[in-house]
VMD Tcl script that draws the C-alpha trace (Angstrom):
set ca {
  {0.03 0.01 -0.03}
  {1.35 3.38 -0.93}
  {0.77 6.42 1.17}
  {-1.24 9.18 -0.56}
  {0.39 12.47 -1.48}
  {-2.41 14.83 -0.62}
  {-5.54 12.78 -0.51}
  {-7.62 14.15 2.37}
  {-10.73 13.21 4.21}
  {-12.29 16.64 3.55}
  {-9.43 19.09 3.24}
  {-8.10 21.93 5.39}
  {-10.16 24.98 5.99}
  {-10.28 28.11 8.00}
  {-13.57 29.41 9.20}
  {-16.44 27.60 7.55}
  {-18.88 30.03 5.93}
  {-22.31 29.79 4.39}
  {-22.01 30.03 0.59}
  {-25.55 30.31 -0.87}
  {-24.31 30.79 -4.46}
  {-22.05 27.76 -4.21}
  {-24.78 25.68 -2.68}
  {-27.21 26.66 -5.47}
  {-24.62 25.78 -8.11}
  {-24.05 22.40 -6.55}
  {-27.78 21.67 -6.20}
  {-28.13 22.32 -9.93}
  {-25.83 19.42 -10.76}
  {-26.93 16.93 -8.04}
  {-28.39 13.69 -9.50}
  {-31.80 12.72 -8.36}
  {-31.85 11.05 -4.95}
  {-28.96 13.06 -3.48}
  {-29.14 15.69 -0.69}
  {-26.84 18.62 -0.07}
  {-26.07 20.41 3.14}
  {-23.82 23.30 4.09}
  {-22.50 24.74 7.35}
  {-21.97 28.31 8.47}
  {-21.57 28.36 12.21}
  {-20.91 24.71 13.30}
  {-23.45 23.13 15.57}
  {-22.33 21.16 18.66}
  {-21.00 17.70 18.04}
  {-23.36 14.80 18.86}
  {-22.48 12.10 21.42}
  {-19.94 9.67 20.01}
  {-18.35 12.26 17.66}
  {-15.72 13.79 20.05}
  {-12.16 13.79 18.77}
  {-8.92 14.93 20.29}
  {-7.78 17.88 18.18}
  {-6.65 21.48 18.29}
  {-9.45 24.11 18.23}
  {-9.14 24.83 14.57}
  {-9.46 21.20 13.67}
  {-12.43 20.82 16.01}
  {-14.18 23.70 14.25}
  {-13.54 22.00 10.87}
  {-14.78 18.71 12.14}
  {-17.95 20.17 13.69}
  {-18.70 22.11 10.53}
  {-18.39 18.96 8.45}
  {-20.77 17.02 10.72}
  {-23.24 19.91 10.64}
  {-23.13 19.94 6.86}
  {-23.51 16.17 6.75}
  {-26.62 16.10 8.95}
  {-28.15 18.87 6.85}
  {-27.48 16.75 3.74}
  {-29.26 13.89 5.44}
  {-32.19 16.15 6.30}
  {-32.33 17.28 2.70}
  {-32.40 13.65 1.60}
  {-35.27 13.05 3.94}
  {-33.58 10.52 6.31}
  {-33.20 10.96 10.12}
  {-30.16 12.84 11.22}
  {-27.74 10.72 13.23}
  {-24.26 10.57 14.78}
  {-21.36 10.44 12.28}
  {-18.28 9.34 14.13}
  {-14.77 9.22 12.66}
  {-13.29 5.84 11.84}
  {-9.72 4.73 12.51}
  {-8.88 5.77 8.96}
  {-10.30 9.20 9.70}
  {-13.12 8.68 7.20}
  {-16.76 9.43 8.31}
  {-18.81 6.47 9.44}
  {-22.21 7.23 7.93}
  {-25.29 5.61 9.54}
  {-26.77 2.54 8.05}
  {-28.75 3.39 4.89}
  {-26.73 6.44 3.97}
  {-23.64 7.09 1.84}
  {-22.09 10.48 1.64}
  {-19.10 12.79 1.43}
  {-17.92 15.86 3.33}
  {-15.64 18.61 2.03}
  {-14.38 21.84 3.50}
  {-11.84 24.35 2.41}
  {-11.03 27.95 3.28}
  {-14.39 29.64 3.40}
  {-16.82 26.77 2.59}
  {-18.08 23.52 4.01}
  {-20.52 21.24 2.16}
  {-21.64 17.60 2.29}
  {-23.78 15.35 0.11}
  {-25.71 12.26 1.06}
  {-27.63 9.52 -0.74}
  {-29.07 6.05 -0.23}
  {-27.05 2.89 -1.01}
  {-29.83 1.78 -3.33}
  {-29.06 4.78 -5.53}
  {-25.35 5.26 -4.99}
  {-22.50 2.84 -4.13}
  {-20.20 5.78 -3.44}
  {-20.19 9.59 -3.49}
  {-17.32 11.99 -3.52}
  {-17.35 15.74 -3.10}
  {-14.33 18.06 -3.19}
  {-14.16 21.87 -2.85}
  {-11.13 24.12 -3.31}
  {-10.69 27.87 -3.65}
  {-10.38 28.64 -7.38}
  {-6.72 29.52 -7.25}
  {-4.00 28.27 -9.63}
  {-2.33 25.10 -8.47}
  {1.35 25.69 -7.79}
  {3.45 24.37 -10.74}
  {5.79 22.43 -8.46}
  {2.77 20.19 -7.55}
  {1.90 19.34 -11.12}
  {4.32 16.39 -11.54}
  {2.84 14.76 -8.45}
  {-0.79 15.27 -9.44}
  {-0.87 15.18 -13.25}
  {-0.15 12.13 -15.31}
  {2.04 12.63 -18.41}
  {-0.95 12.55 -20.66}
  {-2.94 15.11 -18.63}
  {-2.27 18.47 -20.14}
  {-2.97 21.67 -18.14}
  {-2.95 25.02 -19.89}
  {-2.41 26.84 -16.64}
  {-2.68 26.49 -12.89}
  {-6.54 26.66 -12.91}
  {-6.58 23.73 -15.42}
  {-4.31 21.80 -13.06}
  {-6.54 22.66 -10.14}
  {-9.56 21.24 -11.98}
  {-7.78 17.91 -12.46}
  {-6.74 17.87 -8.82}
  {-10.34 18.51 -7.65}
  {-11.75 15.87 -9.95}
  {-9.27 13.30 -8.70}
  {-10.04 14.14 -5.08}
  {-13.77 13.66 -5.71}
  {-13.21 10.35 -7.52}
  {-10.89 9.08 -4.79}
  {-13.45 9.92 -2.07}
  {-16.23 8.23 -4.02}
  {-14.33 4.97 -4.43}
  {-12.65 4.86 -0.97}
  {-15.57 3.25 1.01}
  {-15.51 0.42 -1.54}
  {-11.78 -0.17 -1.86}
  {-10.47 1.15 1.49}
  {-7.13 1.50 -0.31}
  {-4.75 4.42 -0.40}
  {-3.13 5.34 -3.73}
  {-1.54 8.33 -5.34}
  {-2.73 10.71 -8.03}
  {-1.04 8.71 -10.81}
  {-3.63 5.93 -10.36}
  {-6.35 7.97 -12.01}
  {-6.55 9.70 -15.40}
  {-8.98 12.62 -15.76}
  {-10.60 13.70 -18.99}
  {-13.20 16.50 -19.34}
  {-16.21 17.09 -21.57}
  {-17.64 20.53 -20.71}
  {-18.80 20.25 -17.08}
  {-18.46 16.46 -16.98}
  {-15.38 14.39 -16.22}
  {-14.27 10.76 -16.40}
  {-11.83 9.31 -13.86}
  {-10.21 6.20 -15.30}
  {-8.28 3.69 -13.21}
  {-4.79 3.26 -14.53}
  {-4.04 0.56 -12.04}
  {-6.13 -2.14 -10.36}
  {-7.70 -0.99 -7.04}
  {-10.14 -3.88 -6.16}
  {-12.97 -3.91 -6.77}
  {-11.99 -1.63 -9.59}
  {-9.94 -2.88 -12.52}
  {-7.62 -1.10 -14.90}
  {-9.79 0.88 -17.32}
  {-12.78 1.15 -15.06}
  {-14.31 4.62 -15.19}
  {-15.99 6.84 -12.60}
  {-18.03 9.80 -13.74}
  {-18.77 13.18 -12.29}
  {-19.31 16.85 -12.81}
  {-17.22 19.95 -12.03}
  {-18.30 23.52 -11.54}
  {-16.88 26.91 -10.56}
  {-18.88 29.30 -8.53}
  {-18.29 32.15 -6.02}
  {-14.56 31.78 -6.20}
  {-14.57 27.97 -5.61}
  {-13.95 24.96 -7.79}
  {-16.15 21.95 -6.89}
  {-16.26 18.37 -8.18}
  {-18.93 15.77 -7.49}
  {-18.46 12.10 -8.37}
  {-20.96 9.31 -7.85}
  {-20.91 5.55 -8.40}
  {-24.08 3.72 -9.44}
  {-24.63 0.34 -7.71}
  {-24.83 -1.46 -11.03}
  {-21.28 -0.34 -11.82}
  {-20.00 -3.01 -9.40}
  {-22.12 -5.84 -10.74}
}
mol new
graphics top color blue
foreach p $ca { graphics top sphere $p radius 0.5 }
foreach p [lrange $ca 0 end-1] q [lrange $ca 1 end] { graphics top cylinder $p $q radius 0.2 }
display resetview
């Protein structure tokens, strides 16, 4: 197992803020059967969610759980405790799959039912050019970026795809394992190495948007993909 370079379970953020325009843009691309939630001021953690962390990380964590419960409410399922697993990934309640993402200034989560989605991945990043010294780590040789914002879009799409597949594979891998291609607002993430239950050549699909100074990618896996 290889350690990831910058795969994260939701990113690093400063103060989580309510972003109505970003939320509206994300809702416009949500597939049927998926709920979205955001967090401004984090609500208190629920019993079973306490973690040992510095105040800034606790704020991030609470914002993520707040957004996740609001996504569950939008989906129409009862809100519940969402503890953190040993791998730091959220443990969603039975009957729910989801993803949490936060970055400087925004915190959002999406949720769906396992009957509709085998996996969901959401990633948010400020729409700022990705530093060129990170390109060789993130981009495969065939992935061409015209500038730092193009490179950022590839990064965000790979993050979303990784997060969508992780509950199924439970494997860590680096950015070179996925190849991203875009068609307008849609993207395909193709596995360039086997990551069971995914084989070389398997494709995950998603959408990418830019709104309110953020770049966001959403990836989802249909249950029939794994049959």
